[in-house]
C-alpha positions in Angstrom: 194.8 212.1 31.0 192.5 209.8 29.1 189.2 208.3 30.3 191.0 205.2 31.7 193.3 207.2 33.9 196.4 206.8 31.7 198.8 209.7 31.1 201.2 210.0 28.2 204.7 210.9 29.4 206.2 213.6 27.1 208.8 212.1 24.7 211.8 213.9 26.2 210.9 212.8 29.7 210.1 209.3 28.5 213.5 208.9 26.9 215.2 209.9 30.1 213.1 207.5 32.1 213.8 204.7 29.7 217.5 205.5 29.9 217.8 205.8 33.7 215.3 203.1 34.9 214.0 201.2 31.9 210.6 203.0 32.3 210.0 201.8 35.8 208.8 204.5 38.1 207.1 205.0 41.5 204.2 207.4 41.8 203.2 208.5 45.3 201.3 211.2 47.2 203.0 214.6 47.9 203.0 215.4 51.7 202.4 219.1 51.4 200.3 219.6 48.3 197.5 217.7 46.6 199.8 216.5 43.8 201.9 213.5 43.1 205.6 212.7 43.2 206.9 210.7 40.3 210.3 209.1 40.8 212.5 206.8 38.6 212.5 203.5 40.5 216.2 203.8 41.3 215.7 207.2 42.9 212.8 205.9 44.9 215.0 203.1 46.2 217.5 205.7 47.5 214.8 207.8 49.1 212.7 205.0 50.7 215.1 204.1 53.5 215.2 207.7 54.6 211.5 207.8 54.8 211.3 204.5 56.7 213.8 205.9 59.2 211.5 208.7 60.2 210.2 208.4 63.7 206.8 206.7 63.9 205.6 208.5 67.1 206.0 212.0 65.7 202.7 213.1 64.1 204.4 215.0 61.2 206.8 212.2 60.2 204.1 209.5 60.7 201.8 211.4 58.3 204.6 211.7 55.8 205.3 208.0 56.0 201.6 207.2 55.6 201.3 209.3 52.5 204.7 208.5 50.9 205.0 204.8 51.6 201.3 204.1 51.8 200.5 205.5 48.4 203.7 204.4 46.7 202.7 202.7 43.4 205.4 201.0 41.3 204.5 201.4 37.6 206.0 200.8 34.2 205.6 202.8 31.1 203.7 200.9 28.4 204.9 200.6 24.8 203.2 203.9 24.0 204.9 205.8 26.8 201.8 205.9 29.0 201.3 205.0 32.6 198.0 204.2 34.4 197.6 206.4 37.5 195.8 204.4 40.2 192.4 205.7 41.2 193.4 206.5 44.8 196.2 208.7 43.6 193.9 210.3 40.9 191.4 211.2 43.7 194.1 212.4 46.1 195.6 214.9 43.6 192.2 215.8 42.0 193.5 214.6 38.6 191.3 215.0 35.7 191.9 215.5 32.0 194.3 218.5 32.0 197.6 217.8 33.9 201.0 219.4 34.5 204.1 217.3 34.8 206.8 219.5 36.4 210.5 218.6 36.8 211.9 218.8 40.3 215.5 217.7 40.2 215.6 213.9 40.8 211.9 213.5 40.3 208.8 215.1 38.9 205.5 216.3 40.2 202.2 215.6 38.6 199.5 218.2 39.2 196.0 218.9 38.2 196.4 221.9 35.9 193.8 223.9 37.9 195.5 223.1 41.2 199.0 224.0 39.8 197.8 227.4 38.6 196.1 228.0 41.9 199.3 227.1 43.8 201.5 229.3 41.6 199.1 232.2 41.8 198.8 232.0 45.6 200.5 234.6 47.7 203.6 233.5 49.6 204.0 236.6 51.8 203.3 234.8 55.0 206.3 232.5 54.6 209.9 233.5 55.4 212.4 233.2 52.6 215.1 230.6 53.4 218.5 232.1 54.0 220.1 230.4 51.0 217.5 231.8 48.6 218.4 235.4 49.6 221.8 235.1 47.9 220.7 232.9 45.0 221.5 234.4 41.6 219.7 233.0 38.6 
C-alpha cells in the first residue's frame, strides 16, 4: 500500500475483476477477523439482500450488519489497477505498507501481512472440525 492508501491489485486478479465487473468492487469489514472483504460489485449485490434480511434484534446478526453494510465502500479500479482504501477500513484492518490479498471463492480478503501471519500461525485446537472437513480429500 502506498502512502496515500492505494493498493495495486495484482495483474491476474485485476484482469478477472475487469472481466466480471468492469473493475467495480465493494470493500467492507470482515465480521470475525480484522481484515477486509473485497467483492466484485455483482457478487456484493447478490450477498447484500441476505445480510439485510438478518434479524436486527439479535446481537450477533446486528453486529454483522453494522460491520458489513456500515463499512461497505463501493470502489473502482483506476487506470493503473489501483484502488484507494478508505481510512476507516485501513484503521479497522490495521493496514499498513505490507498487505496480503487472499482469494476466498467469490471474493477476496485483504489482510495486514503481520495479522495474516499471526492468524495462520495461531493454534486452532480449541475449535471443532466441521463434519464435512473430516472427509475432505485434497
